[in-house]
N, C-alpha and C positions, 0 to 999 in steps of 0.2 A: 714744718712739723713740729708739733705741739714737746716738750719739755720731757713727758713719758716715754711718747716711741722713742726721741733719742736716746734717752736714757737706756731704752731696752735694746737698742742698737746697738751700740756705746759692748754692755754686757755680752751680748749676741759674741759682737767681737773676740772680746775676753775669750770666752768661751770656747768658739772653735780654734782660737792659738792655743789652747790648754790641749785641741782634740789632735789639733794639724800640725802644731809646729812643736808641742813639746812629748804626749803623748805616743804618739801611732811613732815617731822616729824613735822614740826609750824605745817600743815593742820589740823596733826594726834593729836597733841595736844592739839588744839584748838578742833576738831571735838572729842574727850574723852571726854574732860572738859564739854562739853555742853550737852551728853548724860551719862556723869556721869561712866564713864565705867572704875573704878579702877586697873583691869588688867592691861588693854594700861598706863593708866596714872603712872602705877609703874613702867614699862619698860621704858617709855619714859622718866622719870624720873631719872634712872638711865642711860641713854642715853647722856640724857642734861651734867649730869656731868662728864660724862666720854667725849664726844665729846669736853665741852672747851679747849682741847689741842690741836685741830683743831685752833680756835680762838690764842690764846697761841700763836702758831707758825707762824699766820700771823703777829701778834706786832711786834715779833721778827726779821720776812724776812722786815716789813716797814724800820729797822734801819739797814738792812743788815747785820741782826747779822748773824755768821752761824751755830748756835746752831736751828736754825729757821726750816733750811735743815732739819736737825733727826729730829724733831718734828715734820715737817710734813710727813716722813715714817713711823712711832710710832703711832700717831694719826690714821689711817684706820685700823689700824688693831685692838687699842683696842677697837676700836670702833664698829667692826664686832664681839669682843671676849664680849663685854657687851651686844647683842643683842641675842648672842645664848647660851649665858655660863648658865642661870638661869633653871635648875632643872622645880621647881614650875610653873615657865612663860613658859616655854615649854608644860607641861602638858596642864596647864588651856587653854594656845589658842589650843590647840590639839581638846582638849573638845567642842571646840565651835563651833557650829553648822556651816555648811558651807555659810551656806544662809546670814549669818548676817555679814552685806554690812564692818562694824569696824573693826570686827577682821579678816576677809578675806583681808583688806588694808593693814593690817599692815602684814598680811604671805605675799603677795605681796613685799610688802616692803622693807622686811625683806631680804628679797632673791635678789632683786634689787638693794638692798646698798650693798651685797655681792657682788655683780659682779660686780659694782663700786667702790672699795676697792679693788681689784686685779687690776683695771686702775691706782686707786688711785697710789696704791705702787706700781705697775711697772714704772707710773712716777717720782713717789720722787726720787725713786732709785738712776736712773740720774741724779739727781740734789746732792747726796751727792757730789762728787767732789766739789761742789760748796765752801763745809767747806772750800776747801785750796783755792781756787781760786775765788775770790768774782766779777773776773771783767770779765770773760766771758762773750758774746752777750749771749750766753745758759742760766747762771746765770743771768744777769741781766729778761732774759725772765723771770725767777720764780717771781721778784718785783715786776712786772709792774701792777698786781693786786693787791696784798696786799698795794700798795703804792696808787694804784687808788683807795682803799677804804679809803685809809688814808686823804686824799683829802676831802672826801666828810665828814669823820667825822670827823676832824679838821674843818671845815663851821661850822655843826653842834653845834658842843663844843665850838666854838669861839661865836656864835648867841645866846648859852641858859646862860652859862656862864661869856664870855666877857675874855675866858680866851686864854690860846695860846696850843693848840695839837699838839706838832712835836715829829722828829721819834724819839728822844732820851726820851720823855717824852713815847711812846709807846713801843718802847724797857723795858724801866725803870717797868712800869706795866706790860708787859710781863716775865719778869724774876722775879717777886715776885708772881703773878698768878703760874707760873711752880714752883716756890719754894712752895707756896700754896698746887699746886696738887701732886705732891713728895711726901708729906706731909699723905697727903688722902688717899694718894693709896699704901704706908707704912705701915700707920694704919690698912689699912683691910687686904691687905696682912700675915701680922703678928698678928691682934687681930681678925677681923672679920674671915677671911677665913676659918683657923682653927675650928670655934667655930662653923658655920653655913655651909661650906661649899659649894655649888652650889645652896642653897637656897637664894632666894631673901628675900623673907619676906617682910619686911615693910623697905628694905633699900632705 
């Protein structure tokens, strides 16, 4: 695969992520809030908590931190699990009438997101070698989107707060967020999962 083709595929992965991992669930969140659909709100609440790992990976990649590449591999896997794992949510969604647009949209999105996750996982795995070799052209391609987002965030941060949002600050925030994320995941694995199993309840 030549460099231009690989770069195009990396950017396609980021664009699909913007669509299926951020855009569509954001629309569904607004829609379900307006319609006051507790089932969808519960599912999306769990999803956004888990999906924060994708944002953490972008923060780390902004400053070329190798751990960001690993988190980019793990994030889509955990996000798919968060959408399909819960027995009670799956049963409630299956019981919804097929003509209701919001539950139908959620069902379609879950399958579409699962397809995106396979693409994202396959592409992200090719970037794992960048944890050892950061300066190759392929590795630098993975940094283009996070650094573009960083540039926009830095402009907004400076406008609102008059401060500097540097790459180092972004990486520091990413590490702190990752520690908090891992602590929450460990608490769920050790306490909540043994107690409630695959029942989401009011999680």
